[in-house]
C-alpha positions in Angstrom: -73.7 -104.6 79.1 -70.6 -107.0 78.3 -70.2 -110.0 80.6 -67.5 -111.6 77.7 -65.1 -112.9 80.2 -61.7 -111.3 78.7 -59.2 -113.8 79.6 -55.9 -110.7 79.6 -53.0 -112.8 77.5 -54.8 -115.8 78.2 -52.3 -117.2 80.6 -50.4 -113.8 82.4 -48.4 -114.5 84.9 -47.8 -112.1 86.5 -44.1 -111.0 87.6 -42.5 -112.2 90.3 -44.9 -115.0 90.6 -42.4 -118.1 91.1 -44.2 -120.5 93.2 -47.6 -122.0 92.9 -49.0 -119.9 96.0 -47.2 -117.3 95.3 -50.5 -115.0 94.7 -52.5 -116.9 97.1 -53.3 -115.6 101.1 -52.1 -111.9 99.9 -53.8 -108.5 101.5 -56.3 -106.6 100.2 -53.6 -103.5 99.7 -51.2 -106.0 98.1 -53.9 -107.8 96.2 -54.9 -104.1 95.1 -51.6 -103.1 94.0 -50.8 -106.2 92.2 -54.1 -106.4 90.0 -53.4 -102.2 89.2 -50.6 -102.6 88.2 -50.1 -105.5 86.4 -52.9 -103.8 84.3 -50.9 -101.1 84.1 -48.4 -103.2 81.7 -50.7 -104.0 79.2 -50.5 -103.0 76.2 -53.1 -100.9 74.8 -54.5 -103.6 73.4 -55.3 -105.8 75.8 -56.4 -103.1 78.1 -60.1 -104.0 77.1 -62.5 -101.2 76.8 -61.1 -97.3 79.0 -64.7 -97.1 80.5 -65.2 -100.6 82.4 -61.5 -101.5 83.5 -60.5 -98.3 85.6 -58.9 -99.8 88.6 -57.3 -97.9 91.8 -58.0 -99.0 95.5 -61.3 -96.4 95.9 -62.5 -98.4 93.0 -62.8 -101.5 95.1 -66.1 -102.1 96.8 -65.7 -105.5 97.8 -63.0 -108.3 97.7 -64.2 -111.9 98.1 -60.8 -115.2 98.5 -61.2 -118.6 98.8 -58.7 -120.5 96.4 -58.8 -117.0 94.5 -58.8 -113.7 95.0 -61.4 -111.5 93.5 -61.5 -108.0 93.3 -64.8 -106.0 92.7 -64.1 -102.8 91.4 -67.2 -100.0 90.7 -66.9 -98.1 87.4 -68.0 -94.6 86.0 -71.1 -96.0 84.4 -71.5 -97.9 87.6 -71.1 -101.7 86.8 -68.9 -103.5 88.2 -65.3 -105.0 87.1 -63.4 -108.2 88.0 -60.4 -108.8 88.5 -59.3 -112.8 89.5 -56.1 -113.7 90.8 -55.7 -117.5 90.5 -53.1 -118.7 93.3 -50.5 -119.3 90.8 -50.6 -116.0 89.7 -52.9 -115.9 86.6 -55.3 -112.5 86.2 -58.7 -112.0 84.2 -61.0 -109.2 83.9 -64.9 -109.8 84.1 -65.9 -106.0 83.0 -70.0 -104.5 82.8 -71.2 -106.2 85.6 -74.3 -105.4 87.2 -74.1 -103.6 89.8 -76.0 -105.7 91.8 -73.8 -109.0 90.8 -71.7 -108.3 93.4 -74.2 -110.0 95.9 -75.1 -113.5 93.8 -71.2 -113.6 93.8 -69.6 -117.0 94.0 -67.0 -116.2 96.3 -68.1 -114.1 100.0 -67.6 -110.6 99.4 -66.3 -108.7 102.4 -65.1 -104.6 102.4 -62.1 -104.2 101.7 -59.5 -103.8 104.6 -56.7 -101.2 103.5 
């Protein structure tokens, strides 16, 4: 499995993120919508492996937030992809994680509240 951290456009500053704390404190629904929208704007070359990079609200199996927001998405191959949304709205993806890795997350994870 692929465990490499994939920085999407190394320092992808999401649109509408003007202040340093623009992405801190987002609701689960808003954080999920932001990740999905920004991923959708990426070129095909920037999106990575489409089998491990599928995002929708229904795929969210957990969310952790503590200074940054981590959204855990279940993929069709039963791996997880973590989308990390920093306080300053920088976005990174880490696909191909084992399904049980959510239980070992450094940031405590809760079920999404939509």
